[in-house]
VOBA-1610 file (N, C-alpha, C; in pm, whole numbers, padded with zeros to 5 digits, always signed):
BEGIN
Met-08095+06788+03408Met-08203+06690+03410Met-08297+06721+03525Val-08428+06731+03498Val-08527+06757+03601Val-08540+06633+03689Leu-08534+06654+03820Leu-08541+06543+03914Leu-08682+06486+03919Lys-08692+06354+03905Lys-08820+06285+03912Lys-08810+06171+04012Pro-08922+06132+04073Pro-08916+06019+04167Pro-08865+05893+04098Cys-08784+05817+04171Cys-08729+05692+04119Cys-08816+05574+04161Gln-08801+05466+04088Gln-08876+05345+04116Gln-08783+05240+04176Pro-08814+05190+04297Pro-08731+05081+04351Pro-08742+04956+04265Pro-08637+04876+04261Pro-08647+04748+04191Pro-08754+04658+04255Ser-08788+04552+04187Ser-08885+04458+04242Ser-08833+04401+04374Pro-08922+04375+04469Pro-08879+04325+04601Pro-08796+04197+04591Leu-08700+04188+04682Leu-08621+04065+04692Leu-08700+03959+04766Lys-08668+03834+04736Lys-08728+03723+04808Lys-08621+03618+04837Pro-08639+03536+04940Pro-08539+03434+04973Pro-08504+03350+04851Gly-08376+03322+04837Gly-08326+03247+04723Gly-08270+03335+04613Asp-08301+03465+04615Asp-08248+03556+04512Asp-08096+03567+04522Leu-08035+03589+04407Leu-07889+03600+04400Leu-07846+03746+04412Leu-07751+03771+04500Leu-07691+03902+04517Leu-07542+03890+04488Arg-07484+03996+04432Arg-07340+03996+04402Arg-07269+04096+04493Ala-07160+04052+04554Ala-07077+04140+04637Ala-06962+04192+04553Ile-06948+04327+04548Ile-06841+04388+04468Ile-06766+04491+04554Ala-06647+04525+04510Ala-06566+04628+04578Ala-06534+04737+04477Pro-06623+04838+04462Pro-06603+04941+04360Pro-06519+05060+04406Ser-06477+05060+04532Ser-06411+05180+04586Ser-06277+05144+04649Gly-06264+05169+04780Gly-06137+05145+04848Gly-06112+04998+04873Cys-05984+04965+04890Cys-05947+04825+04913Cys-05988+04781+05053Leu-06016+04652+05067Leu-06049+04596+05197Leu-05925+04597+05285Arg-05944+04638+05410Arg-05831+04644+05503Arg-05822+04519+05588Glu-05934+04453+05606Glu-05937+04323+05673Glu-06065+04253+05631Leu-06063+04120+05635Leu-06172+04043+05578Leu-06279+04002+05678Ala-06251+04010+05808Ala-06346+03960+05907Ala-06480+04032+05899Ala-06476+04166+05891Ala-06601+04242+05884Ala-06676+04213+05754Phe-06602+04200+05644Phe-06663+04167+05515Phe-06732+04032+05523Asp-06662+03931+05575Asp-06720+03796+05585Asp-06844+03797+05674Ala-06839+03875+05782Ala-06955+03883+05871Ala-07075+03943+05798Gly-07050+04045+05716Gly-07158+04106+05641Gly-07220+04011+05540Val-07136+03935+05472Val-07186+03837+05375Val-07275+03735+05445Glu-07232+03689+05563Glu-07311+03589+05636Glu-07444+03645+05684Ile-07447+03773+05720Ile-07573+03834+05761Ile-07673+03834+05647Trp-07629+03870+05527Trp-07720+03866+05412Trp-07762+03722+05380Arg-07670+03629+05390Arg-07705+03489+05365Arg-07805+03437+05468Ser-07796+03487+05590Ser-07889+03443+05695Ser-08033+03484+05665Gln-08050+03581+05574Gln-08184+03623+05533Gln-08240+03535+05421Gly-08163+03436+05382Gly-08209+03344+05279Gly-08163+03376+05139Tyr-08076+03477+05124Tyr-08027+03514+04992Tyr-07898+03439+04958Gln-07881+03414+04830Gln-07752+03365+04781Gln-07661+03487+04760Val-07540+03480+04811Val-07445+03590+04791Val-07322+03536+04720Glu-07301+03587+04600Glu-07184+03547+04520Glu-07081+03659+04527Ile-06958+03624+04561Ile-06852+03723+04577Ile-06778+03738+04445Ser-06775+03859+04393Ser-06713+03884+04263Ser-06563+03861+04268Ser-06509+03806+04162Ser-06365+03785+04151Ser-06292+03917+04156Gly-06187+03924+04238Gly-06108+04045+04249Gly-06154+04139+04358Phe-06254+04099+04438Phe-06306+04187+04542Phe-06199+04226+04644Asp-06100+04141+04662Asp-05996+04166+04762Asp-05865+04215+04699Ser-05870+04260+04574Ser-05750+04312+04507Ser-05710+04446+04568Arg-05584+04483+04545Arg-05535+04613+04592Arg-05453+04680+04483Trp-05481+04804+04462Trp-05402+04889+04372Trp-05391+05023+04441Gly-05285+05040+04516Gly-05275+05156+04603Gly-05384+05151+04707Tyr-05461+05259+04720Tyr-05572+05263+04816Tyr-05701+05211+04755Leu-05697+05168+04630Leu-05816+05120+04560Leu-05825+04968+04560Ala-05946+04917+04543Ala-05969+04773+04540Ala-05947+04720+04398Gly-05830+04744+04345Gly-05799+04703+04209Gly-05799+04822+04115Thr-05756+04800+03992Thr-05753+04906+03893Thr-05895+04953+03860Asp-05905+05070+03799Asp-06037+05119+03758Asp-06105+05019+03665Gly-06029+04965+03573Gly-06086+04868+03479Gly-06138+04744+03548Asp-06064+04694+03648Asp-06107+04574+03719Asp-06231+04601+03804Arg-06231+04716+03873Arg-06347+04747+03957Arg-06470+04777+03872Arg-06449+04845+03761Arg-06560+04872+03669Arg-06617+04741+03614Gln-06529+04647+03585Gln-06573+04518+03531Gln-06660+04443+03632Gln-06623+04450+03761Gln-06707+04389+03864Gln-06848+04447+03859Leu-06855+04579+03848Leu-06984+04647+03845Leu-07064+04610+03720Ile-06998+04609+03606Ile-07067+04577+03480Ile-07119+04434+03483Glu-07035+04341+03526Glu-07076+04200+03527Glu-07194+04178+03621Ala-07191+04243+03736Ala-07302+04229+03830Ala-07429+04290+03772Trp-07416+04408+03710Trp-07533+04476+03656Trp-07593+04400+03538Gln-07510+04337+03458Gln-07559+04269+03338Gln-07598+04124+03362Asp-07565+04070+03479Asp-07599+03931+03510Asp-07750+03918+03526Pro-07819+03847+03439Pro-07964+03839+03446Pro-08014+03768+03572Lys-07928+03688+03635Lys-07970+03617+03756Lys-07951+03701+03882Cys-07870+03806+03873Cys-07839+03889+03989Cys-07953+03986+04016Arg-08001+03991+04142Arg-08110+04080+04179Arg-08063+04201+04258Gly-07939+04195+04310Gly-07892+04307+04389Gly-07741+04309+04399Ile-07686+04428+04423Ile-07541+04448+04432Ile-07509+04502+04570Leu-07425+04428+04643Leu-07384+04466+04777Leu-07241+04520+04770Cys-07222+04644+04812Cys-07089+04704+04805Cys-07010+04671+04932Ala-06883+04638+04912Ala-06799+04590+05022Ala-06767+04699+05122Arg-06714+04811+05074Arg-06680+04922+05163Arg-06677+05051+05082Gly-06660+05162+05154Gly-06650+05291+05087Gly-06505+05327+05065Gly-06460+05436+05128Gly-06323+05480+05106Gly-06318+05583+04996Tyr-06265+05543+04882Tyr-06258+05632+04765Tyr-06246+05548+04640Gly-06302+05597+04530Gly-06280+05531+04402Gly-06400+05524+04310Ser-06524+05538+04363Ser-06641+05519+04276Ser-06650+05626+04168Thr-06609+05749+04199Thr-06617+05854+04097Thr-06525+05825+03979Arg-06415+05757+04003Arg-06324+05721+03894Arg-06392+05626+03795Leu-06485+05544+03845Leu-06553+05448+03758Leu-06649+05516+03662Leu-06693+05636+03696Leu-06794+05704+03615Leu-06735+05789+03505Glu-06603+05797+03496Glu-06541+05871+03386Glu-06566+05796+03255Asn-06634+05864+03164Asn-06662+05805+03031Asn-06733+05671+03041Phe-06824+05660+03139Phe-06892+05533+03160Phe-07035+05559+03204Gln-07128+05481+03150Gln-07268+05487+03191Gln-07317+05346+03220Phe-07396+05334+03329Phe-07467+05208+03347Phe-07555+05185+03225Ile-07569+05061+03186Ile-07664+05030+03079Ile-07801+05017+03143Pro-07893+05109+03116Pro-08024+05103+03181Pro-08095+04971+03149Pro-08173+04919+03243Pro-08245+04795+03218Pro-08352+04814+03111Ala-08381+04708+03039Ala-08483+04716+02934Ala-08620+04746+02995Thr-08645+04690+03113Thr-08770+04715+03185Thr-08737+04732+03332His-08832+04791+03404His-08812+04809+03547His-08790+04675+03617Gln-08857+04571+03570Gln-08845+04440+03634Gln-08702+04386+03629Asn-08621+04435+03537Asn-08484+04387+03525Asn-08384+04471+03605Ser-08429+04577+03671Ser-08336+04660+03746Ser-08293+04588+03873Lys-08186+04638+03935Lys-08126+04571+04049Lys-08113+04667+04166Trp-08111+04612+04286Trp-08083+04689+04405Trp-07933+04718+04410Leu-07899+04842+04444Leu-07761+04880+04471Leu-07758+04932+04614Ile-07675+04871+04698Ile-07680+04900+04842Ile-07542+04938+04893Gly-07533+05054+04956Gly-07408+05101+05013Gly-07421+05248+05050Phe-07316+05305+05105Phe-07319+05448+05138Phe-07176+05501+05136Ser-07157+05623+05182Ser-07026+05687+05184Ser-06978+05709+05041Asp-06868+05648+05000Asp-06818+05669+04864Asp-06914+05616+04759Ile-07005+05526+04797Ile-07102+05470+04702Ile-07205+05574+04660Thr-07205+05690+04727Thr-07293+05800+04688Thr-07291+05826+04538Ala-07173+05828+04478Ala-07162+05860+04335Ala-07239+05758+04250Leu-07233+05631+04286Leu-07304+05528+04210Leu-07454+05538+04233Leu-07495+05564+04357Leu-07637+05578+04388Leu-07698+05696+04311Trp-07625+05808+04307Trp-07676+05925+04234Trp-07676+05900+04083His-07581+05820+04036His-07578+05786+03893His-07703+05707+03856Leu-07748+05617+03943Leu-07869+05541+03914Leu-07992+05630+03910Val-07992+05735+03991Val-08106+05828+03990Val-08128+05884+03850Gln-08020+05905+03776Gln-08032+05958+03640Gln-08105+05862+03547Ser-08108+05734+03584Ser-08183+05635+03507Ser-08318+05603+03570Gly-08353+05677+03676Gly-08483+05657+03740Gly-08490+05538+03832Ile-08374+05487+03876Ile-08369+05367+03960Ile-08330+05404+04102Ser-08403+05355+04199Ser-08378+05383+04339Ser-08286+05278+04400Gly-08170+05322+04449Gly-08085+05235+04530Gly-08113+05260+04677Val-08026+05208+04764Val-08043+05225+04907Val-07914+05276+04970His-07922+05391+05034His-07811+05446+05114His-07817+05371+05247Ala-07729+05274+05265Ala-07743+05179+05375Ala-07609+05115+05408Pro-07602+05041+05519Pro-07475+04980+05559Pro-07409+04896+05451Leu-07277+04904+05449Leu-07194+04825+05358Leu-07174+04685+05416Leu-07117+04596+05335Leu-07087+04463+05386Leu-06991+04468+05505Thr-06901+04565+05506Thr-06804+04574+05615Thr-06856+04649+05737Thr-06978+04703+05730Thr-07032+04776+05846Thr-07162+04720+05900Ile-07231+04635+05824Ile-07364+04593+05865Ile-07363+04510+05993Ala-07255+04439+06020Ala-07250+04358+06142Ala-07248+04443+06267Gln-07206+04570+06255Gln-07204+04660+06371Gln-07337+04731+06393Glu-07432+04712+06302Glu-07562+04778+06314Glu-07650+04710+06419Pro-07729+04790+06493Pro-07827+04728+06585Pro-07932+04651+06506Ala-08002+04565+06576Ala-08100+04477+06509Ala-08206+04557+06434Trp-08251+04670+06493Trp-08357+04746+06427Trp-08311+04802+06293Ser-08183+04840+06286Ser-08130+04897+06162Ser-08116+04790+06054Gln-08066+04674+06093Gln-08058+04563+05996Gln-08197+04526+05946Glu-08291+04516+06039Glu-08428+04478+06001Glu-08490+04582+05908Arg-08459+04709+05933Arg-08512+04816+05848Arg-08467+04797+05703Leu-08339+04770+05683Leu-08286+04748+05548Leu-08351+04627+05483Phe-08357+04516+05557Phe-08414+04394+05499Phe-08563+04410+05469Asn-08634+04486+05552Asn-08776+04512+05524Asn-08794+04591+05395Trp-08709+04694+05376Trp-08727+04778+05258Trp-08702+04701+05129Val-08592+04625+05122Val-08562+04555+04997Val-08660+04442+04971Ala-08733+04399+05075Ala-08835+04295+05057Ala-08971+04354+05023Gly-08977+04488+05009Gly-09100+04552+04966Gly-09192+04594+05079Asn-09141+04598+05202Asn-09222+04636+05318Asn-09198+04782+05355Pro-09294+04847+05419Pro-09276+04987+05460Pro-09171+05000+05570Ile-09115+05120+05583Ile-09018+05147+05688Ile-09065+05266+05771Ala-09022+05267+05898Ala-09070+05365+05994Ala-09008+05502+05971Pro-09075+05609+06014Pro-09016+05743+06011Pro-08893+05748+06100Leu-08809+05848+06078Leu-08692+05872+06161Leu-08710+06003+06237Gln-08668+06002+06362Gln-08683+06119+06447Gln-08550+06189+06464Gly-08548+06318+06439Gly-08430+06399+06460Gly-08464+06524+06538Gln-08386+06627+06521Gln-08405+06756+06588Gln-08442+06862+06485Gly-08563+06915+06496Gly-08609+07013+06398Gly-08547+07150+06420Trp-08510+07215+06311Trp-08457+07352+06316Trp-08561+07454+06274Gly-08682+07407+06246Gly-08786+07498+06199Gly-08792+07500+06048Gly-08871+07594+05996Gly-08884+07608+05852Gly-09008+07544+05795Gly-09094+07489+05883Gly-09216+07427+05834Gly-09195+07284+05789Ser-09284+07238+05704Ser-09275+07101+05654Ser-09284+07101+05503Val-09231+06995+05441Val-09221+06992+05296Val-09217+06848+05247Thr-09260+06827+05125Thr-09248+06699+05057Thr-09147+06714+04944Gly-09067+06613+04925Gly-08966+06619+04819Gly-08905+06483+04792Ile-08812+06482+04700Ile-08744+06358+04660Ile-08615+06344+04739Leu-08602+06234+04810Leu-08489+06215+04901Leu-08361+06178+04826Leu-08256+06256+04852Leu-08125+06229+04793Leu-08021+06219+04905Pro-07999+06100+04961Pro-07897+06083+05063Pro-07758+06088+05001Ala-07661+06139+05080Ala-07526+06153+05025Ala-07423+06174+05134Asn-07303+06130+05106Asn-07187+06176+05181Asn-07152+06314+05128Leu-07137+06412+05218Leu-07115+06549+05174Leu-06991+06563+05088Thr-06881+06501+05129Thr-06757+06514+05053Thr-06772+06460+04912Val-06832+06343+04898Val-06847+06281+04765Val-06942+06364+04680Ala-07054+06406+04737Ala-07149+06486+04660Ala-07088+06619+04617Thr-07004+06678+04703Thr-06938+06803+04666Thr-06847+06782+04546Cys-06781+06667+04541Cys-06692+06637+04428Cys-06768+06615+04297Leu-06900+06597+04305Leu-06981+06579+04184Leu-07026+06712+04124Ile-07013+06821+04200Ile-07053+06952+04149Ile-06970+06988+04025Gly-07038+07025+03919Gly-06970+07060+03796Gly-06935+06943+03707Thr-06980+06822+03744Thr-06955+06703+03663Thr-07089+06648+03613Pro-07086+06551+03521Pro-07213+06490+03477Pro-07287+06419+03589Gly-07218+06390+03700Gly-07283+06323+03812Gly-07361+06414+03903Gln-07350+06545+03882Gln-07426+06639+03966Gln-07573+06630+03931Leu-07659+06627+04033Leu-07803+06621+04011Leu-07866+06759+04031Asn-07971+06783+03956Asn-08052+06903+03977Asn-08134+06882+04104Leu-08116+06968+04204Leu-08181+06949+04333Leu-08317+07016+04342Glu-08370+07064+04231Glu-08504+07122+04232Glu-08604+07020+04285Gly-08667+07050+04398Gly-08766+06960+04455Gly-08709+06850+04542Ala-08580+06855+04572Ala-08516+06748+04649Ala-08511+06779+04798Ile-08501+06672+04877Ile-08465+06680+05017Ile-08329+06612+05030Leu-08229+06689+05060Leu-08092+06641+05062Leu-08060+06588+05202Ala-08015+06462+05209Ala-07979+06401+05337Ala-07827+06384+05340Leu-07761+06454+05431Leu-07614+06461+05431Leu-07552+06403+05556Glu-07438+06341+05540Glu-07355+06292+05650Glu-07210+06300+05608Asp-07119+06290+05706Asp-06976+06286+05672Asp-06897+06235+05791Val-06768+06211+05767Val-06681+06156+05870Val-06540+06210+05850Ser-06474+06239+05962Ser-06332+06277+05962Ser-06302+06400+05878Glu-06393+06497+05880Glu-06370+06624+05812Glu-06373+06735+05917Ala-06266+06809+05929Ala-06260+06920+06025Ala-06368+07024+05993Pro-06413+07098+06094Pro-06519+07198+06069Pro-06489+07294+05955Tyr-06364+07337+05942Tyr-06335+07432+05834Tyr-06353+07368+05697Arg-06331+07237+05688Arg-06351+07169+05559Arg-06500+07153+05529Ile-06580+07126+05632Ile-06725+07124+05613Ile-06772+07262+05567Asp-06720+07366+05629Asp-06752+07504+05591Asp-06717+07528+05445Arg-06598+07485+05405Arg-06551+07508+05268Arg-06641+07439+05168Met-06684+07315+05199Met-06770+07243+05106Met-06907+07308+05095Leu-06967+07341+05209Leu-07099+07403+05205Leu-07096+07539+05138Thr-06987+07612+05155Thr-06972+07740+05087Thr-06965+07720+04936Gln-06902+07612+04892Gln-06899+07582+04749Gln-07040+07555+04697Trp-07120+07478+04772Trp-07259+07453+04732Trp-07334+07585+04718Arg-07316+07673+04817Arg-07386+07801+04814Arg-07341+07887+04696Ser-07210+07897+04678Ser-07157+07985+04574Ser-07185+07935+04434Ser-07193+07805+04418Ser-07217+07747+04285Ser-07364+07745+04248Gly-07452+07775+04344Gly-07595+07769+04317Gly-07652+07630+04326Ala-07575+07535+04381Ala-07620+07396+04384Ala-07741+07374+04474Phe-07763+07465+04571Phe-07878+07452+04660Phe-08007+07507+04599Gln-07999+07564+04481Gln-08115+07629+04421Gln-08229+07530+04400Gly-08347+07565+04448Gly-08465+07480+04431Gly-08478+07370+04533Leu-08382+07358+04625Leu-08385+07253+04726Leu-08505+07275+04819His-08576+07165+04851His-08694+07176+04936His-08661+07163+05085Gly-08560+07084+05120Gly-08528+07064+05260Gly-08397+06991+05276Ile-08346+06989+05402Ile-08220+06921+05432Ile-08239+06834+05556Ala-08197+06709+05546Ala-08197+06614+05658Ala-08051+06581+05690Leu-08010+06612+05811Leu-07870+06594+05850Leu-07855+06471+05939Gly-07762+06384+05901Gly-07729+06269+05982Gly-07611+06299+06072Arg-07526+06200+06087Arg-07412+06212+06178Arg-07290+06268+06106Phe-07226+06366+06169Phe-07097+06416+06121Phe-06994+06372+06225Ser-06949+06248+06209Ser-06868+06183+06311Ser-06720+06212+06295Ser-06651+06221+06407Ser-06507+06250+06408Ser-06476+06376+06327Cys-06563+06474+06339Cys-06546+06601+06266Cys-06507+06715+06360Glu-06435+06680+06465Glu-06390+06782+06558Glu-06265+06851+06504Ala-06244+06974+06549Ala-06123+07047+06512Ala-06003+06988+06586Pro-05882+06998+06530Pro-05763+06952+06600Pro-05749+07022+06735Ser-05706+06948+06834Ser-05695+07001+06969Ser-05602+07122+06975Gly-05648+07224+07047Gly-05565+07341+07069Gly-05577+07449+06964Leu-05651+07424+06856Leu-05666+07522+06750Leu-05801+07593+06762Pro-05806+07722+06734Pro-05935+07793+06737Pro-06027+07741+06627Ser-06153+07719+06662Ser-06245+07662+06563Ser-06389+07677+06607Phe-06479+07674+06509Phe-06619+07649+06536Phe-06636+07499+06557Thr-06748+07459+06618Thr-06785+07318+06616Thr-06850+07288+06482Val-06861+07160+06448Val-06923+07125+06320Val-07070+07166+06319Glu-07138+07158+06435Glu-07279+07199+06438Glu-07292+07349+06416Glu-07200+07426+06472Glu-07203+07570+06449Glu-07183+07602+06301Val-07096+07527+06235Val-07075+07548+06092Val-07201+07514+06014Leu-07263+07400+06045Leu-07384+07360+05974Leu-07494+07463+05990Arg-07511+07512+06111Arg-07616+07613+06134Arg-07583+07744+06061Asp-07457+07783+06063Asp-07418+07908+05998Asp-07437+07902+05846Arg-07403+07789+05785Arg-07405+07779+05640Arg-07540+07736+05583Leu-07631+07682+05669Leu-07756+07627+05618Leu-07882+07698+05667Ser-07876+07758+05786Ser-07999+07809+05848Ser-08066+07920+05769Asp-07991+07993+05689Asp-08051+08106+05616Asp-08106+08067+05479Leu-08111+07938+05449Leu-08161+07896+05318Leu-08313+07906+05309Gly-08380+07920+05424Gly-08525+07937+05423Gly-08603+07811+05394Ile-08548+07695+05428Ile-08613+07567+05402Ile-08613+07484+05531Pro-08703+07386+05543Pro-08704+07299+05660Pro-08571+07222+05672Ile-08519+07216+05795Ile-08396+07141+05821Ile-08417+07059+05947Val-08374+06933+05941Val-08378+06843+06056Val-08239+06785+06074Ser-08187+06788+06196Ser-08053+06735+06223Ser-08063+06615+06319His-07947+06557+06347His-07935+06447+06444His-08022+06326+06406Leu-08034+06300+06277Leu-08103+06178+06233Leu-08005+06061+06239Pro-08054+05940+06264Pro-07965+05825+06289Pro-07912+05759+06162Phe-07829+05832+06088Phe-07761+05771+05975Phe-07623+05832+05960Gly-07533+05757+05899Gly-07396+05803+05879Gly-07295+05704+05932His-07170+05751+05946His-07060+05668+05993His-07058+05660+06146Glu-06990+05557+06196Glu-06956+05543+06338Glu-07079+05549+06428Gly-07180+05473+06391Gly-07302+05468+06471Gly-07416+05412+06388Glu-07536+05423+06440Glu-07652+05372+06369Glu-07663+05434+06230Asn-07688+05349+06132Asn-07693+05396+05994Asn-07821+05345+05928Ala-07930+05412+05961Ala-08061+05371+05912Ala-08067+05377+05760Ala-08122+05273+05700Ala-08135+05268+05555Ala-08224+05381+05505Leu-08178+05449+05399Leu-08252+05558+05336Leu-08269+05525+05187Pro-08392+05504+05141Pro-08414+05483+04998Pro-08376+05609+04920Val-08317+05591+04805Val-08269+05703+04723Val-08371+05734+04615Gly-08407+05862+04604Gly-08490+05905+04493Gly-08638+05886+04511Ile-08684+05852+04632Ile-08827+05835+04653Ile-08884+05960+04720Thr-09016+05973+04719Thr-09081+06089+04779Thr-09095+06071+04929Val-09053+06173+05004Val-09058+06171+05150Val-09116+06302+05202His-09145+06304+05333His-09195+06425+05398His-09100+06461+05511Leu-09060+06587+05515Leu-08969+06636+05618Leu-09038+06747+05696Asp-09043+06731+05829Asp-09108+06828+05915Asp-09003+06898+06000Gly-08976+07024+05970Gly-08874+07098+06042Gly-08916+07140+06181Thr-09043+07121+06216Thr-09092+07154+06351Thr-09081+07033+06443Thr-09134+06920+06399Thr-09132+06800+06482Thr-09001+06722+06468Gly-08923+06752+06362Gly-08797+06680+06342Gly-08815+06542+06284Ile-08924+06516+06214Ile-08952+06381+06162Ile-08931+06375+06011Leu-08859+06272+05968Leu-08846+06236+05826Leu-08929+06112+05804Ser-09035+06124+05724Ser-09124+06010+05702Ser-09125+05971+05555Phe-09157+05845+05531Phe-09146+05784+05399Phe-09285+05754+05347Ile-09321+05822+05240Ile-09458+05817+05187Ile-09484+05688+05109
//
């Protein structure tokens, strides 16, 4: 499928109904989840918590059927304007086996989908229907975000512009493309599946957590060997947190791996952007047109 710019859903306004679902890993404690729900409610939104959000089936938040049902009910609810994901972990790719979102009849009926990490698979699935979600804090992480990051997310879903992000440019000039934010591990698992996107004309925004440098190397080598980087316009790198090698073992650093595996692609690259795990996680709209400057290190939103 040729990648085309996605259309964000209609802006949210106070009083709109949002549904909280748990499509991935099970909740480990409820305090952070409850805090996240209250933050969204403080913006004037109604937040309805889906039945079964706190279920457990091994490391998953309930069976595939139960978690899929939460997603379907939220998506098909005509009163629901947005879907707030509880946490990441693992499990969203299981929901996409032999399953497709039912595309909205019109753009006005589409919904916001908000989350990151394991939610990458669902966000990329929406891109196939031309709908822009938001790679942004989960219900269990938003309370730890600084005020500017929370405000950024709330501004975007309300239809307001958002500021450029400053990182460290690696060179390569500047380019315009379609932004595809992703957790590297989850996006790598989509290669060779119906969830893989054609990156022709894309700017790929990557982050990850708790992956040793050799595993980052292995994943990026798979992208290179499979041809998945073909046609890519640029790369925006966020935080690769807790990605240090085990103590006492010979290793590259994660930054050395990223530079080794990406610098020869001949495209603009910007690193150290403020998104990802264990720190500031600036909201990134999915599937919209952006500008990446590999000299100044700026990712701007057109």
